[in-house]
C-alpha positions as CSV (number, residue, x, y, z in Angstrom):
1,M,0.0,0.0,0.0
2,S,1.8,3.0,1.2
3,N,4.7,3.7,3.6
4,N,2.7,6.6,5.3
5,P,-0.6,5.4,6.8
6,G,-1.6,9.1,7.3
7,K,-1.4,9.9,3.6
8,F,-3.3,6.7,2.7
9,L,-6.1,7.6,5.3
10,L,-6.2,11.1,3.9
11,A,-6.6,9.9,0.3
12,L,-9.2,7.5,1.3
13,L,-11.2,10.2,3.1
14,C,-11.0,12.5,0.0
15,V,-12.2,9.7,-2.3
16,L,-15.1,8.9,0.0
17,A,-16.0,12.6,0.2
18,L,-16.0,12.9,-3.6
19,V,-18.1,9.8,-4.0
20,A,-20.5,10.9,-1.2
21,G,-20.8,14.4,-2.6
22,S,-21.5,13.3,-6.1
23,M,-24.5,11.2,-5.0
24,G,-27.7,13.2,-5.2
25,T,-30.8,12.6,-3.2
26,A,-33.8,11.2,-5.1
27,F,-37.2,12.5,-4.1
28,A,-40.3,10.5,-5.0
29,G,-43.8,11.8,-4.7
30,M,-47.3,11.3,-6.0
31,V,-48.0,13.1,-9.2
32,G,-51.6,13.7,-9.8
33,T,-53.5,13.3,-13.1
34,G,-54.4,17.0,-13.1
35,Q,-50.6,17.9,-13.0
36,L,-49.8,15.5,-15.9
37,L,-52.8,16.9,-17.9
38,A,-51.9,20.4,-17.2
39,A,-48.2,19.8,-18.3
40,E,-49.4,18.0,-21.4
41,Q,-51.8,20.8,-22.3
42,V,-49.1,23.4,-21.9
43,K,-46.9,21.4,-24.2
44,M,-49.6,21.1,-26.8
45,D,-50.4,24.9,-26.5
46,R,-46.7,25.8,-27.0
47,E,-46.5,23.5,-30.1
48,Q,-49.7,25.0,-31.4
49,L,-48.4,28.6,-30.9
50,L,-45.1,27.7,-32.7
51,A,-47.0,26.2,-35.5
52,T,-49.1,29.3,-35.9
53,L,-46.0,31.5,-35.9
54,S,-44.5,29.3,-38.6
55,R,-47.3,30.0,-41.1
56,A,-46.5,32.4,-44.0
57,D,-49.4,34.7,-43.3
58,V,-48.6,35.1,-39.7
59,K,-45.0,35.8,-40.5
60,Q,-46.0,38.5,-42.8
61,Q,-48.3,40.0,-40.3
62,L,-45.5,40.0,-37.7
63,S,-43.1,41.6,-40.2
64,D,-45.7,44.3,-41.0
65,L,-45.9,45.0,-37.2
66,G,-42.0,45.3,-37.0
67,V,-41.5,41.9,-35.3
68,D,-38.9,39.4,-36.5
69,P,-40.8,36.1,-36.9
70,Q,-37.8,34.1,-35.8
71,Q,-37.3,36.2,-32.7
72,A,-41.0,35.8,-31.9
73,A,-40.8,32.1,-32.2
74,E,-37.7,32.0,-30.0
75,R,-39.6,34.2,-27.4
76,V,-42.6,31.9,-27.4
77,A,-40.3,28.9,-26.9
78,R,-38.9,30.6,-23.8
79,M,-42.2,31.7,-22.3
80,T,-43.2,30.2,-19.0
81,D,-45.9,27.7,-18.7
82,A,-48.2,30.3,-17.1
83,E,-47.6,32.7,-20.0
84,I,-48.3,30.0,-22.6
85,A,-51.5,29.1,-20.8
86,A,-52.6,32.8,-20.7
87,L,-51.8,33.3,-24.3
88,S,-53.6,30.2,-25.3
89,E,-56.6,31.1,-23.4
90,G,-56.6,34.5,-25.0
91,L,-56.5,32.9,-28.4
92,G,-59.3,30.5,-27.5
93,D,-61.5,33.4,-26.6
94,L,-61.1,35.1,-30.0
95,P,-64.2,34.7,-32.3
96,A,-63.9,32.3,-35.2
97,G,-62.5,33.8,-38.3
98,S,-60.3,36.4,-36.6
99,G,-57.7,33.7,-36.0
100,V,-54.6,35.0,-37.9
101,L,-55.0,38.7,-37.2
102,G,-56.2,38.1,-33.7
103,A,-53.3,35.7,-32.9
104,V,-50.7,38.2,-34.2
105,L,-52.2,41.1,-32.3
106,L,-52.4,39.0,-29.1
107,I,-48.7,38.0,-29.5
108,F,-47.8,41.6,-30.3
109,I,-49.6,42.8,-27.2
110,V,-47.9,40.1,-25.0
111,F,-44.5,41.2,-26.4
112,V,-45.4,44.9,-25.7
113,I,-46.3,44.0,-22.1
114,T,-43.1,42.0,-21.6
115,D,-41.1,44.9,-22.9
116,V,-42.8,47.3,-20.5
117,I,-42.1,45.1,-17.5
118,G,-38.5,44.7,-18.7
119,A,-38.7,40.9,-19.3
120,T,-37.8,41.3,-23.0
121,D,-36.2,44.0,-25.2
122,I,-37.8,43.7,-28.7
123,F,-39.1,47.1,-29.4
124,P,-36.5,49.9,-29.0
125,F,-39.3,52.6,-28.6
126,I,-40.6,51.1,-25.4
127,R,-38.9,51.9,-22.2
128,P,-39.2,49.4,-19.3
129,V,-40.6,50.5,-16.0
130,N,-38.1,50.5,-13.1
């Protein structure tokens, strides 16, 4: 082994500390059906919003409003679950037939609000509140 038992003991303690420190604690808990459904709904809503943003007519509307469609899609991808749920709920409340323009306007309003609160910086003419 080693000529110096103190060094061996110190090395053994270091290895044990590294091994013990790298092991994480696992937490188990019950996951309710409601939580799973809510998570799946948010995932579907996010995919639906991204699919809407990828349509040519929506991209044109966003460009007309001065929003880069690629940047809008990136922002939607980074939205929180609560923001996605609120945006989807707003889109669901729109009357039939106003889909594209209503969706673009709703997304535009969400971006303006997030610019005002300082969460994003899309529009240079909007100053965030401090």
